[in-house]
C-alpha positions in Angstrom: -0.1 -0.1 0.1 1.3 3.5 -1.0 2.4 5.4 2.0 3.5 8.8 1.2 4.1 12.2 2.7 3.5 15.8 0.8 6.6 17.6 -0.6 7.2 20.9 1.0 9.7 22.5 -1.3 12.7 19.5 -2.1 14.0 19.9 1.5 11.7 17.0 2.8 12.6 15.2 5.8 13.5 11.6 5.8 10.2 9.3 6.8 9.8 7.8 10.1 10.9 3.9 10.0 7.7 3.0 11.8 5.8 2.2 8.4 8.1 -0.7 7.3 8.4 -3.7 8.6 11.7 -4.8 9.8 11.8 -8.1 8.9 11.6 -7.5 5.0 14.7 -6.9 2.8 15.0 -3.9 0.7 14.7 -4.3 -3.0 17.4 -2.7 -4.5 17.6 -1.4 -8.5 20.6 -0.1 -10.0 19.8 2.6 -12.8 22.9 3.5 -14.9 23.7 5.3 -18.1 24.7 8.5 -19.6 22.8 12.0 -19.5 19.4 10.4 -20.4 19.5 8.4 -17.0 20.7 11.4 -15.4 17.1 12.8 -16.3 16.5 15.9 -18.5 12.8 16.9 -18.0 12.7 20.3 -16.2 11.0 20.2 -12.7 9.2 23.5 -14.0 7.7 21.9 -16.9 6.2 18.9 -14.5 4.9 21.7 -12.2 3.4 23.2 -15.1 1.9 20.0 -17.1 0.8 18.7 -13.8 -1.8 21.4 -13.1 -2.8 22.2 -16.7 -6.1 20.7 -17.6 -4.7 18.9 -20.9 -2.3 17.1 -19.4 -2.6 16.9 -15.7 -4.4 13.4 -15.8 -0.9 11.7 -16.8 0.7 13.1 -13.7 -2.2 12.3 -11.1 -1.1 9.3 -9.7 2.2 11.1 -8.6 0.4 13.8 -6.7 -1.8 14.2 -3.7 -3.6 17.7 -2.5 -1.9 19.5 -5.3 1.7 18.5 -4.4 4.3 15.8 -5.5 4.3 12.7 -3.8 7.1 12.1 -1.5 7.3 8.3 -0.9 8.4 6.7 2.3 8.7 3.3 0.8 11.0 4.1 -2.1 14.4 5.8 -1.6 17.1 7.0 -4.0 20.7 7.8 -4.2 22.2 9.6 -7.1 25.7 10.3 -6.8 25.7 13.2 -4.0 22.2 13.2 -3.7 19.6 11.2 -1.9 16.0 10.8 0.0 12.9 9.6 -0.4 11.7 9.6 -4.0 10.0 12.6 -5.7 10.6 15.0 -8.4 13.9 16.2 -8.8 16.4 13.4 -8.9 17.6 14.0 -12.2 20.3 16.5 -13.4 20.0 19.7 -11.4 16.6 21.3 -11.6 15.4 18.0 -13.4 13.3 14.9 -13.1 14.3 11.4 -15.3 12.9 8.0 -15.5 13.2 7.3 -11.9 10.2 8.5 -10.9 7.6 6.6 -12.6 10.1 3.3 -12.5 10.6 4.1 -8.6 6.9 4.8 -8.0 6.0 1.3 -9.9 8.3 -0.6 -8.0 7.0 1.0 -5.1 3.4 -0.3 -5.6 4.7 -3.8 -7.0 6.7 -4.8 -3.9 5.6 -4.9 -0.1 9.0 -4.5 0.8 10.8 -1.1 0.7 12.9 -0.1 -2.2 16.0 1.6 -2.9 17.3 3.3 -6.4 21.0 3.5 -6.8 21.4 5.8 -9.9 25.2 5.9 -11.5 24.9 8.2 -14.5 27.3 10.2 -16.6 26.5 12.5 -19.4 28.4 11.8 -22.5 29.9 8.3 -21.7 29.8 5.7 -24.1 29.8 2.0 -23.6 32.9 1.4 -26.1 34.9 3.6 -23.9 33.8 5.0 -20.8 31.3 2.1 -19.6 33.7 -0.6 -21.2 33.4 -3.7 -18.9 36.4 -6.1 -18.2 35.7 -8.9 -20.4 35.4 -6.7 -23.5 39.3 -6.4 -23.5 40.8 -3.2 -24.5 40.7 -1.7 -28.4 44.3 -1.5 -28.6 44.0 0.2 -32.2 42.3 2.6 -31.0 44.1 3.4 -28.2 47.5 3.4 -29.9 45.7 5.9 -32.4 44.6 8.6 -29.6 47.9 7.9 -28.2 50.0 8.7 -31.5 47.7 11.7 -31.9 48.1 12.9 -28.5 51.9 12.5 -28.4 52.0 14.8 -31.8 50.4 17.3 -30.5 52.2 17.6 -27.6 55.4 17.5 -29.6 54.3 20.2 -31.8 53.2 22.4 -28.6 56.8 22.1 -27.5 58.4 22.6 -30.4 56.3 26.0 -30.9 56.7 27.3 -27.6 60.4 25.7 -26.9 58.9 23.8 -24.0 59.4 20.6 -22.7 56.2 18.6 -21.7 56.2 14.9 -20.9 54.8 12.9 -24.0 51.3 11.4 -22.5 51.8 7.8 -21.8 49.7 4.4 -22.7 48.8 4.1 -19.2 47.1 7.5 -19.1 44.7 6.4 -21.9 44.2 2.7 -20.9 42.8 4.3 -17.4 39.9 6.0 -19.1 38.6 2.6 -20.8 36.2 1.5 -18.1 36.1 4.2 -15.6 32.7 4.5 -15.7 32.1 0.9 -15.1 34.5 1.0 -12.1 32.6 4.1 -10.8 29.3 2.4 -11.2 30.6 -0.7 -9.0 32.2 1.6 -6.4 28.9 3.7 -6.0 26.6 0.4 -5.6 29.3 -1.1 -3.1 29.5 2.3 -0.9 25.8 2.4 -0.8 25.7 -1.5 0.0 28.2 -0.8 3.0 26.6 2.4 4.2 22.9 2.3 3.4 21.9 2.2 7.3 23.9 5.6 7.6 22.3 7.0 4.2 19.0 5.7 4.7 18.2 5.5 8.6 14.5 4.3 7.8 16.2 1.2 6.2 18.4 0.1 9.2 18.2 -3.1 10.2 17.0 -4.8 7.2 19.1 -6.8 4.9 19.5 -5.5 0.8 18.5 -7.8 -1.9 19.7 -6.7 -5.2 16.8 -7.0 -7.6 17.0 -5.7 -10.9 19.4 -3.2 -13.2 18.1 -0.8 -15.6 20.1 0.7 -18.5 19.3 3.8 -20.5 22.5 4.8 -22.6 23.8 4.5 -26.2 24.0 8.1 -27.9 27.6 8.6 -27.3 28.2 5.3 -29.4 26.3 5.9 -32.5 29.6 8.2 -33.8 31.7 5.6 -34.8 31.5 3.0 -32.2 28.2 1.5 -33.4 29.3 -1.8 -34.8 31.0 -3.0 -31.7 27.8 -2.0 -29.5 25.9 -5.3 -29.3 29.4 -7.2 -28.4 30.2 -4.6 -25.7 26.7 -5.0 -24.5 26.8 -8.4 -24.0 30.2 -8.4 -22.0 28.7 -5.5 -19.8 25.6 -7.7 -18.7 27.7 -10.5 -18.1 30.4 -8.7 -16.1 27.5 -6.7 -14.2 26.2 -10.0 -13.0 29.6 -11.3 -12.4 31.0 -8.3 -10.4 27.7 -7.8 -8.1 27.5 -11.8 -7.3 23.8 -11.9 -8.9 24.0 -14.2 -12.1 20.7 -14.0 -12.7 20.0 -10.1 -12.0 17.1 -9.0 -14.4 18.2 -6.4 -16.6 16.1 -4.0 -18.6 17.7 -1.8 -21.6 15.7 0.9 -22.9 16.7 1.0 -26.5 18.2 4.2 -28.1 15.0 6.4 -29.7 16.0 10.1 -30.0 14.4 9.3 -33.7 11.1 9.5 -32.2 8.6 9.3 -35.1 10.9 9.3 -37.7 12.7 5.8 -38.8 16.0 5.4 -37.0 19.1 5.7 -39.2 23.0 5.2 -39.4 24.6 4.8 -36.4 21.2 5.2 -34.2 19.7 2.4 -36.0 22.5 0.1 -35.5 23.0 1.1 -31.8 19.1 0.7 -31.4 19.1 -2.7 -32.9 22.1 -3.9 -31.0 20.2 -3.3 -28.0 17.1 -5.2 -29.3 19.1 -7.9 -29.8 19.8 -8.8 -26.4 16.2 -9.9 -26.7 17.5 -13.0 -28.6 21.0 -14.2 -27.0 20.5 -17.6 -25.6 21.9 -17.0 -22.1 19.8 -14.1 -21.5 16.5 -15.6 -22.4 13.8 -14.6 -19.5 16.1 -12.3 -17.6 16.9 -9.3 -20.1 14.3 -7.4 -21.5 15.0 -4.4 -24.2 12.4 -2.4 -25.9 12.2 0.5 -28.2 11.4 3.9 -26.5 10.9 5.7 -29.6 7.4 4.5 -29.9 6.7 6.2 -26.8 7.2 9.8 -28.2 5.8 12.7 -27.1 4.8 13.8 -30.1 3.2 17.5 -29.2 7.2 18.2 -28.1 8.3 16.8 -31.2 6.3 18.4 -33.6 6.7 22.3 -31.9 10.8 21.8 -31.3 11.6 23.0 -35.4 10.3 26.2 -34.0 10.6 26.1 -30.6 12.6 29.5 -30.1 9.4 31.3 -31.7 6.6 29.6 -29.9 6.1 30.6 -26.4 4.2 27.6 -25.5 7.5 25.5 -25.9 8.1 25.9 -22.2 5.1 24.2 -21.3 5.8 21.2 -23.7 9.5 20.5 -23.6 12.6 21.6 -21.9 15.5 20.4 -24.1 17.1 19.3 -27.4 16.1 16.1 -29.4 19.1 14.0 -28.0 17.6 14.7 -24.4 14.2 13.4 -25.8 12.9 17.2 -26.0 13.4 17.1 -22.1 9.9 16.0 -22.2 8.1 15.1 -19.0 5.7 13.0 -20.7 8.3 11.0 -22.7 10.6 10.6 -19.5 7.8 9.2 -17.6 6.4 7.0 -20.5 9.7 5.6 -20.5 10.2 5.1 -16.9 6.7 3.3 -16.6 7.7 1.0 -19.6 11.1 0.3 -17.6 8.9 -1.0 -14.7 6.6 -3.0 -16.5 9.7 -4.7 -18.4 10.9 -5.4 -14.8 7.5 -6.7 -13.6 7.3 -8.9 -16.4 10.9 -10.2 -16.2 10.3 -11.1 -12.4 7.0 -12.8 -13.3 8.3 -14.7 -15.9 11.2 -15.7 -13.7 8.9 -17.3 -11.0 
């Protein structure tokens, strides 16, 4: 049953623990990816659409007494921010898929829910999130190293300097850095959750699912390797978190919206959807297209957004951020939640 507090600003206090049975485990979900997992729908847009007659019904389940619900059964940590789930846990001043996803998980489970969000804008699977079993792209590293050393030599010669040349180790460290940071974030929360969320003290954690929303930076030259890297990533996450059958949901790239995907975007989207056909992922991985969930009002308005005063009531960002559409982000979050529910139901 939904237990809720009403938001008073965004500095709401943590709820009391009395509403959560101490013997029940905490259901933990990891939400990872790049800027669109951060969340780019501006809170001001949500506030407007939640009260506007044309759109308020879409947000009614997230509000009570004309305020955003602050859940006392779902908690979230997003890097340096933490608290009970409500609006505002996206990029600064924004909300993302976590709002609808977390709400669905709160409804689905009698146990308390904890979302751990680890997302960094502009980070590719090819490089930043590259997982250990994918190995290193030696040819690319050598190319990057040679170009960087050339630039330093030219600068030294031009300015009569003697700056040291970059080393291969410096470039190697960048590969997989976000993957390692993701694991560090999860482990830090696992070790310190009782201090971070006093309402959860005394309850064991149960890693329950992983949600992935990423791909845009891989469309520019790394698209052909995406399927292989995605498969390695899923296997490595499960191995490193000691959860061999961890349900894995993928929101497949969809900034093309109503238009057909082409080029690198098409390749990455199809690579993500192909995880549904990997034999060992049957029943425990679900990828779905997000372009079919497009906010058509934002899509139609965007080409002339600078001359349309209604844009601020419809979207809040560029196409690569799904127009900053609260409706589109919420639809994606809800679809992620439904996919997670379906995976768990099918695994029983």
